[in-house]
C-alpha positions as MATLAB code, in Angstrom:
seq = 'MRHVSRPVALGALIAALAAANCASAVKSVYQKPGFETHELKYMKRVAVIVDQGSTVTADQPVRDKMLVFRTREHLIHHSEFIGYPAKPGPILDVCKAEKKLNGIFLHRISSLKKDGSDLKLGLVTGLYDCKTGERLWEATASVSYEMNDSDFGTLIAGDVKRFGEAAKTYSAPFYRLIAKLFDSLPNPELGDEEKLEKIDADAN';
ca = [
     -29.815   -8.455   36.308;
     -28.937   -5.206   38.069;
     -31.317   -2.359   37.321;
     -29.706    1.014   36.559;
     -31.939    3.969   37.265;
     -32.561    6.432   34.454;
     -30.872    9.401   36.269;
     -27.745    7.319   36.919;
     -27.622    6.082   33.321;
     -28.149    9.632   32.028;
     -25.388   10.920   34.318;
     -22.997    8.259   33.036;
     -23.849    9.202   29.451;
     -23.227   12.899   30.105;
     -19.889   12.104   31.770;
     -18.852    9.939   28.831;
     -19.797   12.643   26.336;
     -17.899   15.250   28.352;
     -14.804   13.052   28.425;
     -15.035   12.492   24.689;
     -15.398   16.239   24.116;
     -12.308   16.982   26.233;
     -10.296   14.321   24.437;
     -11.297   15.798   21.065;
      -9.695   19.153   21.964;
      -6.291   17.823   20.865;
      -6.463   16.956   17.188;
      -2.982   15.564   16.649;
       0.259   14.837   18.511;
       3.717   14.385   17.025;
       6.713   13.004   18.921;
      10.122   12.467   17.371;
      11.070    8.768   17.404;
      13.531    8.144   20.214;
      12.726   11.438   21.961;
      12.172    9.834   25.376;
      15.384    7.807   25.270;
      17.643   10.484   23.752;
      16.728   14.187   23.810;
      14.630   13.959   26.977;
      17.782   12.932   28.864;
      19.037   16.522   28.590;
      15.868   18.437   27.671;
      15.200   19.929   31.118;
      15.619   23.731   31.021;
      13.028   25.377   28.810;
      11.443   28.713   27.981;
       7.973   29.468   26.618;
       7.411   31.945   23.790;
       4.598   32.849   21.399;
       5.199   32.859   17.644;
       5.013   36.456   16.420;
       3.294   35.126   13.316;
       0.259   34.112   15.364;
      -3.235   35.407   14.613;
      -3.346   39.148   15.290;
      -5.769   40.634   17.833;
      -6.070   44.128   19.308;
      -5.092   42.830   22.740;
      -2.242   40.654   21.459;
       0.415   41.827   23.968;
      -1.803   40.889   26.926;
      -2.993   37.706   25.224;
       0.551   36.486   24.598;
       1.730   37.352   28.120;
      -1.199   35.375   29.531;
      -0.467   32.358   27.339;
       3.178   32.309   28.439;
       2.232   32.843   32.083;
      -0.382   30.071   32.039;
       2.033   27.654   30.371;
       4.843   28.357   32.834;
       2.344   27.958   35.668;
       1.361   24.558   34.283;
       4.998   23.501   33.938;
       5.663   24.565   37.534;
       2.829   22.551   39.022;
       2.381   19.642   36.622;
       5.754   18.831   35.074;
       9.422   18.258   35.802;
      10.620   20.829   33.275;
      12.611   23.765   34.665;
      11.073   26.924   33.246;
      12.961   30.155   32.567;
      11.792   33.454   31.053;
      12.884   34.508   27.560;
      12.068   37.220   25.038;
      10.264   36.038   21.877;
      12.155   35.624   18.632;
      13.471   32.933   16.273;
      14.093   29.748   18.246;
      17.853   29.506   17.810;
      18.260   33.232   18.545;
      16.375   32.789   21.819;
      18.570   29.817   22.659;
      21.744   31.807   21.957;
      20.544   34.668   24.149;
      19.655   32.313   27.023;
      22.524   29.831   26.952;
      21.263   27.706   29.852;
      18.194   26.629   27.865;
      17.906   23.136   26.396;
      14.619   23.731   24.618;
      11.853   26.125   23.639;
       8.107   25.649   23.871;
       6.664   27.637   20.973;
       2.958   28.473   20.837;
       1.378   29.496   17.548;
      -2.203   30.731   17.714;
      -3.617   29.653   14.356;
      -7.148   30.965   14.869;
      -9.044   32.963   17.472;
     -12.612   34.252   17.425;
     -15.255   35.220   19.955;
     -18.564   33.457   19.359;
     -21.148   34.759   21.818;
     -19.936   33.735   25.279;
     -17.397   31.271   23.846;
     -13.851   31.651   22.577;
     -12.983   29.569   19.527;
      -9.271   28.916   19.544;
      -6.766   27.020   17.442;
      -3.314   26.440   18.931;
      -0.188   24.581   17.842;
       2.430   24.010   20.564;
       5.834   22.517   19.876;
       8.970   21.710   21.842;
      12.178   22.542   19.948;
      15.761   21.519   20.641;
      18.165   24.391   21.345;
      21.048   22.366   19.904;
      19.545   21.925   16.473;
      16.246   23.826   16.300;
      14.577   20.477   15.589;
      10.959   19.867   16.555;
      10.832   17.123   19.187;
       7.147   17.165   20.153;
       4.057   18.998   18.977;
       0.340   19.058   19.799;
      -2.395   20.704   17.754;
      -5.699   21.734   19.313;
      -8.952   23.311   18.200;
     -11.499   24.159   20.888;
     -14.453   26.294   21.858;
     -14.534   27.215   25.562;
     -16.768   29.464   27.621;
     -14.954   32.682   28.540;
     -16.856   33.544   31.719;
     -16.927   30.009   33.114;
     -18.282   30.163   36.674;
     -16.044   27.257   37.698;
     -13.034   29.535   37.126;
     -14.276   32.644   38.944;
     -11.292   32.880   41.302;
      -8.816   32.257   38.477;
     -10.425   34.928   36.283;
     -10.462   37.480   39.120;
      -6.764   36.874   39.789;
      -5.882   37.226   36.118;
      -7.881   40.458   35.779;
      -5.924   41.888   38.708;
      -2.637   40.795   37.090;
      -3.320   41.526   33.402;
      -6.357   43.803   33.224;
      -9.881   43.415   31.837;
      -8.677   41.660   28.657;
      -7.905   38.634   30.844;
     -11.617   37.770   30.983;
     -11.430   36.596   27.386;
      -8.511   34.204   27.824;
      -8.266   33.127   31.464;
     -10.501   30.044   31.559;
      -9.942   28.944   27.910;
      -6.150   29.088   28.228;
      -6.210   27.228   31.544;
      -8.336   24.415   30.136;
      -6.496   24.162   26.839;
      -2.960   24.105   28.246;
      -3.882   21.218   30.547;
      -5.154   19.232   27.551;
      -2.231   20.049   25.280;
       0.403   18.882   27.732;
      -1.324   15.599   28.630;
       0.727   13.765   26.003;
       4.094   15.342   26.853;
       6.558   13.029   28.641;
       8.594   14.434   31.528;
      12.358   14.471   32.053;
      13.915   12.973   35.163;
      15.680   15.466   37.408;
      18.636   14.775   39.680;
      18.784   16.183   43.198;
      20.610   19.370   42.168;
      18.211   19.866   39.259;
      15.234   19.518   41.588;
      16.659   22.333   43.711;
      17.227   24.361   40.539;
      13.579   23.844   39.593;
      12.429   25.077   43.003;
      14.518   28.235   42.569;
      13.354   28.792   38.972;
       9.708   28.204   39.876;
       9.925   30.825   42.617;
      11.003   33.541   40.149;
];
């Protein structure tokens, strides 16, 4: 029988607990039946907005800009969606104003509170069809993340330069949460011309 040293066993336990904690960030995921075989065939050009009915904070304008920026950044590097900017508003109004869009990612911050060095955050993110306004996919998360996480020092410094001191509150938590939320989201398949379009859109 192979002997496992106590430090190794303890390390494995810590890793398992950490993985379980990360997985528990996302509380529920909804996906419309048939989404991957129907709507995802044309759901390629999207915008990201924040629901104006989200939890109010004094720094809300900066907070919302950061959430949109972080989401678009994630879509650029970790998805096949083609992201475009859009002004917030009712979903179908945004779609009418930006006629090239196929869908809208809508974030709704349901709760937000500082707790010592941590940020407690509740977020609901949905993908909506510009044709119908129908919800196609949605993930709900509730987390508590360290704000001044030393692992994200470079990220935080860059965000402070871009958004100001308020970025210290949201930089690391938003980065970690967005990655978890979009884990369950399937990707569209892009043709050659659409891949070039994505490169152009990502550069702007």
